[in-house]
DRENVOZA-387402 format. One record per residue (C-alpha): y, x, z. Coordinates in Angstrom, 3 decimals. Example, Ala and Ser with C-alpha at 12.3 -4.5 7.8 and 13.67 -1.06 7.14 Angstrom:
BEGIN
         py         px         pz
     -4.500     12.300      7.800
     -1.060     13.670      7.140
% end
This chain:
BEGIN
         py         px         pz
     87.088    -96.230    -35.479
     83.436    -97.297    -35.456
     82.877    -95.863    -38.931
     84.569    -92.613    -37.965
     82.311    -92.427    -34.922
     79.249    -92.777    -37.132
     80.530    -90.006    -39.385
     81.073    -87.662    -36.446
     77.627    -88.446    -35.064
     75.918    -87.868    -38.420
     77.631    -84.519    -38.991
     76.927    -83.378    -35.428
     73.280    -84.427    -35.758
     72.998    -82.478    -39.007
     74.436    -79.392    -37.344
     72.263    -79.872    -34.252
     69.158    -80.182    -36.422
     70.071    -77.002    -38.237
     70.739    -75.187    -34.987
     67.399    -76.320    -33.614
     65.458    -74.900    -36.549
     67.653    -71.808    -36.932
     67.045    -69.971    -33.643
     69.021    -66.920    -34.753
     72.158    -68.895    -33.930
     71.302    -68.622    -30.241
     69.752    -65.175    -30.368
     71.622    -62.088    -29.227
     74.819    -61.289    -31.180
     74.240    -59.973    -34.675
     73.605    -56.418    -35.709
     77.224    -55.964    -36.738
     79.388    -56.632    -33.677
     82.733    -55.511    -35.057
     84.862    -58.075    -33.261
     82.999    -57.668    -29.975
     83.613    -53.920    -30.098
     87.243    -54.496    -31.082
     87.790    -56.977    -28.256
     86.285    -54.501    -25.829
     88.647    -51.814    -27.152
     91.623    -54.161    -26.706
     90.616    -54.678    -23.075
     90.620    -50.898    -22.645
     94.036    -50.569    -24.274
     92.699    -48.912    -27.457
     92.609    -49.700    -31.178
     89.623    -47.484    -32.016
     86.046    -48.371    -31.085
     83.322    -46.200    -29.583
     80.780    -46.048    -32.379
     80.373    -46.124    -36.138
     78.116    -48.586    -37.970
     78.209    -50.706    -41.117
     81.713    -51.431    -42.464
     83.456    -49.310    -39.836
     86.126    -46.856    -41.042
     86.209    -43.298    -39.752
     89.638    -41.647    -39.855
     90.608    -38.413    -38.105
     87.393    -38.487    -36.059
     88.049    -42.006    -34.752
     86.239    -45.236    -35.660
     88.130    -48.401    -36.552
     87.372    -52.027    -37.404
     89.344    -52.589    -40.597
     89.121    -56.379    -40.664
     92.204    -58.405    -39.617
     92.338    -58.683    -35.813
     92.714    -62.386    -34.936
     88.977    -63.144    -34.445
     88.780    -60.208    -32.026
     91.906    -61.369    -30.183
     90.440    -64.880    -29.966
     87.286    -63.733    -28.178
     88.869    -61.034    -26.008
     88.962    -63.311    -22.900
     85.282    -64.176    -23.454
     84.332    -60.527    -23.865
     86.141    -59.809    -20.597
     83.723    -62.221    -18.901
     80.490    -62.003    -20.908
     80.808    -58.544    -22.438
     78.866    -57.673    -25.578
     76.605    -60.719    -25.135
     79.432    -63.095    -26.072
     78.160    -65.714    -28.542
     80.589    -66.058    -31.426
     78.469    -68.968    -32.683
     79.597    -71.115    -29.748
     83.234    -70.354    -30.555
     82.620    -71.302    -34.183
     81.036    -74.633    -33.277
     84.170    -75.497    -31.302
     86.366    -74.411    -34.211
     84.233    -76.494    -36.578
     84.821    -79.596    -34.450
     88.565    -78.862    -34.582
     88.435    -78.310    -38.348
     86.538    -81.572    -38.802
     89.263    -83.560    -37.021
     92.076    -81.756    -38.856
     90.519    -82.284    -42.293
     89.904    -85.954    -41.516
     93.589    -86.312    -40.608
     94.604    -84.592    -43.854
     92.439    -86.922    -45.930
     94.012    -89.890    -44.158
     97.432    -88.450    -45.059
     96.315    -88.354    -48.705
     95.234    -92.014    -48.398
     91.639    -91.272    -49.331
     89.409    -94.344    -49.097
     87.247    -94.443    -45.967
     83.931    -94.215    -47.814
     85.152    -91.265    -49.886
     86.570    -89.677    -46.744
     83.166    -89.633    -45.059
     81.553    -88.131    -48.133
     84.256    -85.461    -48.403
     83.891    -84.476    -44.759
     80.142    -84.103    -45.216
     80.710    -82.213    -48.476
     83.127    -79.703    -46.941
     81.065    -78.899    -43.866
     77.540    -79.296    -45.261
     77.839    -78.699    -49.013
     79.942    -75.543    -49.426
     80.020    -71.900    -48.416
     81.212    -73.149    -45.026
     77.711    -74.390    -44.235
     75.915    -71.132    -44.871
     78.659    -69.139    -43.151
     78.496    -71.362    -40.068
     74.776    -70.671    -39.753
     75.464    -66.937    -39.820
     78.449    -66.685    -37.496
     76.563    -64.299    -35.244
     77.730    -61.773    -37.860
     81.279    -60.509    -38.252
     82.220    -61.679    -41.734
     81.145    -65.291    -41.339
     82.843    -65.578    -37.961
     86.110    -64.481    -39.588
     85.730    -67.146    -42.294
     85.325    -69.965    -39.773
     88.410    -68.810    -37.845
     90.457    -68.509    -41.050
     89.400    -71.943    -42.336
     90.454    -73.589    -39.051
     93.884    -71.930    -39.209
     94.405    -72.758    -42.872
     93.341    -76.388    -42.416
     95.918    -76.680    -39.631
     98.575    -75.206    -41.938
     97.719    -77.618    -44.778
     97.707    -80.626    -42.435
    101.099    -79.716    -40.989
    102.590    -79.001    -44.439
    101.466    -82.395    -45.750
    102.358    -84.198    -42.524
    105.198    -83.444    -40.115
    106.222    -80.395    -42.204
    107.435    -78.310    -39.304
    108.013    -75.012    -41.036
    107.567    -72.905    -37.919
    104.059    -74.244    -37.291
    103.039    -74.052    -40.946
    104.126    -70.418    -41.084
    102.378    -69.616    -37.828
     99.070    -71.166    -38.917
     99.262    -69.487    -42.321
    100.014    -66.161    -40.633
     97.073    -66.576    -38.269
     94.817    -67.367    -41.235
     96.014    -64.134    -42.863
     95.254    -62.259    -39.639
     91.681    -63.516    -40.028
     91.181    -63.156    -43.789
     93.631    -61.313    -46.072
     93.397    -63.605    -49.090
     94.531    -66.654    -47.116
     98.037    -65.284    -47.654
     98.009    -66.680    -51.204
     97.948    -70.202    -49.760
    101.577    -69.617    -48.741
    102.530    -70.612    -52.306
    101.138    -74.117    -51.844
    102.422    -74.462    -48.293
    105.939    -73.434    -49.287
    105.927    -75.968    -52.133
    104.859    -78.713    -49.719
    107.678    -77.809    -47.343
    110.203    -77.806    -50.197
    109.467    -81.415    -51.136
    112.116    -84.000    -50.294
    111.484    -86.004    -47.135
    112.911    -89.464    -46.341
    115.216    -88.030    -43.671
    116.150    -84.783    -45.420
    119.779    -83.768    -45.277
    121.393    -81.034    -47.393
    119.993    -77.679    -46.393
    117.039    -79.157    -44.507
    114.507    -77.885    -47.022
    115.961    -74.377    -46.909
    115.752    -74.413    -43.116
    112.103    -75.472    -43.296
    111.322    -72.586    -45.622
    113.198    -70.129    -43.407
    111.276    -71.379    -40.368
    108.068    -71.045    -42.374
    108.836    -67.470    -43.363
    109.643    -66.135    -39.893
    106.230    -66.398    -38.171
    104.436    -65.606    -41.429
    106.470    -62.414    -41.838
    105.838    -61.560    -38.182
    102.061    -61.859    -38.671
    102.177    -59.721    -41.802
    104.329    -57.238    -39.885
    101.753    -57.008    -37.105
     99.053    -56.165    -39.629
    101.202    -53.549    -41.376
    102.024    -52.001    -38.002
     98.328    -51.808    -37.131
     97.640    -50.032    -40.414
    100.436    -47.553    -39.832
     99.294    -46.746    -36.291
     95.639    -46.348    -37.262
     95.757    -44.851    -40.745
     99.239    -43.374    -41.086
    100.539    -45.873    -43.659
    101.265    -49.616    -43.413
     99.574    -50.090    -46.791
     96.390    -48.208    -45.932
     94.010    -50.972    -44.853
     91.247    -48.529    -43.946
     88.746    -49.935    -46.430
     88.763    -46.675    -48.382
     87.546    -44.866    -45.249
     84.380    -46.954    -44.888
     81.177    -45.041    -45.759
     79.113    -47.155    -48.171
     75.496    -47.134    -49.314
     73.499    -48.317    -52.307
     75.082    -49.963    -55.319
     78.369    -50.587    -53.485
     78.739    -46.855    -52.855
     77.970    -46.147    -56.526
     80.626    -48.641    -57.596
     83.396    -47.321    -55.361
     82.566    -43.679    -56.075
     83.014    -44.267    -59.799
     85.676    -46.981    -59.988
     87.364    -47.354    -56.590
     87.907    -50.551    -54.594
     89.531    -52.478    -57.471
     88.746    -52.074    -61.175
     88.302    -54.205    -64.342
     84.697    -52.959    -64.521
     83.813    -55.387    -61.704
     85.129    -58.467    -63.531
     82.072    -59.350    -65.694
     79.587    -59.296    -62.794
     81.957    -61.065    -60.414
     82.826    -63.657    -63.052
     79.160    -64.464    -63.640
     78.447    -64.808    -59.927
     81.586    -66.876    -59.364
     81.034    -69.414    -62.157
     77.660    -69.009    -63.920
     74.937    -67.705    -61.602
     72.350    -70.316    -60.630
     70.362    -70.627    -57.422
     67.891    -67.750    -57.405
     64.865    -67.233    -55.133
     63.595    -63.654    -55.234
     59.885    -62.829    -55.258
     58.242    -59.554    -54.272
     54.802    -58.080    -53.565
     52.210    -56.591    -55.945
     51.719    -59.923    -57.706
     55.359    -61.023    -57.357
     54.247    -64.093    -55.372
     55.795    -63.380    -51.970
     59.119    -65.094    -51.375
     61.579    -62.414    -50.288
     64.573    -64.718    -49.907
     67.537    -65.787    -51.988
     69.788    -63.602    -54.100
     72.220    -62.125    -51.568
     74.896    -61.798    -54.237
     75.050    -65.561    -53.972
     75.146    -68.666    -56.155
     78.135    -69.658    -58.264
     80.489    -72.452    -57.249
     79.438    -74.316    -60.384
     75.796    -74.537    -59.297
     76.129    -74.457    -55.496
     78.976    -76.960    -54.989
     79.621    -78.744    -58.319
     81.679    -81.503    -56.676
     84.477    -78.928    -56.274
     84.946    -79.014    -60.050
     86.437    -82.511    -59.769
     89.617    -80.732    -58.640
     90.515    -80.188    -62.309
     91.047    -83.961    -62.604
     93.627    -84.083    -59.802
     96.957    -85.735    -60.581
     99.993    -84.961    -58.408
    103.652    -84.102    -58.679
    104.116    -81.023    -60.836
    105.328    -78.621    -58.077
    102.470    -79.561    -55.742
     99.764    -79.490    -58.400
    100.896    -76.210    -59.925
    101.371    -74.515    -56.570
     97.944    -75.741    -55.459
     96.275    -74.220    -58.496
     98.302    -71.021    -58.117
     97.083    -70.727    -54.507
     93.521    -70.941    -55.873
     93.816    -68.847    -59.032
     95.649    -65.889    -57.465
     92.948    -65.092    -54.876
     90.252    -65.775    -57.489
     91.716    -63.135    -59.809
     92.038    -60.810    -56.810
     88.348    -61.312    -56.044
     87.229    -60.705    -59.612
     88.610    -57.147    -59.571
     87.127    -56.283    -56.150
     84.037    -54.090    -55.823
     82.231    -56.586    -53.587
     81.836    -60.312    -54.313
     80.872    -61.204    -50.726
     77.464    -59.534    -50.518
     75.525    -60.429    -48.467
     75.767    -64.229    -48.672
     73.469    -67.236    -48.969
     73.801    -69.786    -51.803
     77.562    -69.366    -51.995
     80.548    -67.297    -52.966
     81.885    -67.020    -49.449
     85.262    -65.606    -50.517
     86.091    -69.094    -51.839
     86.525    -70.123    -48.196
     89.843    -68.269    -48.311
     91.281    -71.100    -50.408
     88.835    -73.975    -49.800
     91.273    -75.910    -47.527
     93.694    -76.088    -50.475
     90.987    -76.759    -53.058
     89.545    -79.680    -51.077
     92.920    -81.430    -51.312
     92.758    -81.272    -55.119
     89.115    -82.366    -55.014
     90.089    -85.433    -52.978
     92.735    -86.346    -55.560
     90.476    -85.627    -58.535
     87.616    -87.753    -57.215
     89.770    -90.851    -57.644
     89.324    -90.493    -61.397
     85.516    -90.169    -61.249
     82.916    -92.947    -60.812
     81.678    -92.961    -57.212
     78.078    -92.495    -58.294
     78.993    -89.149    -59.909
     80.735    -87.541    -56.955
     78.176    -88.895    -54.506
     75.364    -87.377    -56.556
     77.199    -84.038    -56.786
     77.824    -83.938    -53.040
     74.251    -84.957    -52.177
     72.924    -82.238    -54.484
     75.196    -79.595    -52.864
     74.058    -80.499    -49.363
     70.391    -80.571    -50.405
     70.658    -77.138    -52.035
     72.129    -75.689    -48.826
     69.179    -77.144    -46.912
     66.786    -75.483    -49.351
     68.621    -72.153    -49.139
     68.846    -72.088    -45.353
     65.545    -73.615    -44.277
     63.044    -74.254    -47.087
     63.245    -70.712    -48.468
     62.664    -69.305    -44.979
     59.605    -71.562    -44.608
     58.294    -70.421    -48.035
     58.841    -66.795    -47.041
     56.568    -67.227    -44.012
     54.052    -69.277    -46.026
     53.680    -66.690    -48.786
     53.850    -63.582    -46.585
     50.078    -62.994    -46.844
     49.806    -63.362    -50.631
% end
């Protein structure tokens, strides 16, 4: 208990330090207030919002937030009290504390050694795309990621623990209602529920799967109903009705939302692109910031690659990798790789709660010095991306 307390304190201090030097976390809500507008519309009994801005769909002269609705539902009571000044960052800090406790419980279930457990907790929250998203949760997209990760971590913990199908399905469905691609994790969750338990009787596994499917299907049904009401078809997500600008507009105008032409660029940014600081000015000496198309998983969070060494029962291992590979392929064909993002491929958060389980198992086959070095590097690079680059930008502004 004492060691766990030290871990909690260290992680909270790291977050507090970041919050102290990142004042935008406590500034007014971000420029893009999709979920605040949507929550306000819910309170008024409407699905459409009052105004159009970035990533808002316009259909039949009405404006709609196309993103899944759970984050907006979550903050609706707060918007009723605080209005458009509601701080989504505060909500995300609470969700992060919940996610921390849930992941710790999952690692205990996997019988991860205490020292490795502390390193993995720090790695997940300080050395991945979660870190940079958490420090930008005043914006819509990053807020949705934090909500989805919390729901998916709860689903994974329940599937590997008590295995109550109803709760696993509900948490998975809520994750889907935050981020679409979390739905692929259902493959892994279903496999976990199908495993034999010590008290299983004939038909028990089938009942667990049926209980899992009911709330998950209900959540998917809610989303399809929303699409049908807003856009006339349950399979019209509204993304095609979003006016785009710049290179994203050029992509969609020529190739549409999904196309093989996007694979090479997305593949490079997913697996090969290094950390890149951009320079500007007449002499190319002024630090403009980092590449907003992100850094690859390979170079930003190399400890995640230890997942390939994981050993587990065949159904669990294969289903885990399927829950990771399916959304990855989906992402590779999409016109947008997560732009804008900082030192990450933020779409990987849609399967990170499953991936971290395989990482925990794979690390057992690696010398401790290796995975500690990889985790320390990942955390340090996030510090550079979030804070050092910003300091260099101010330092070089007059050059």
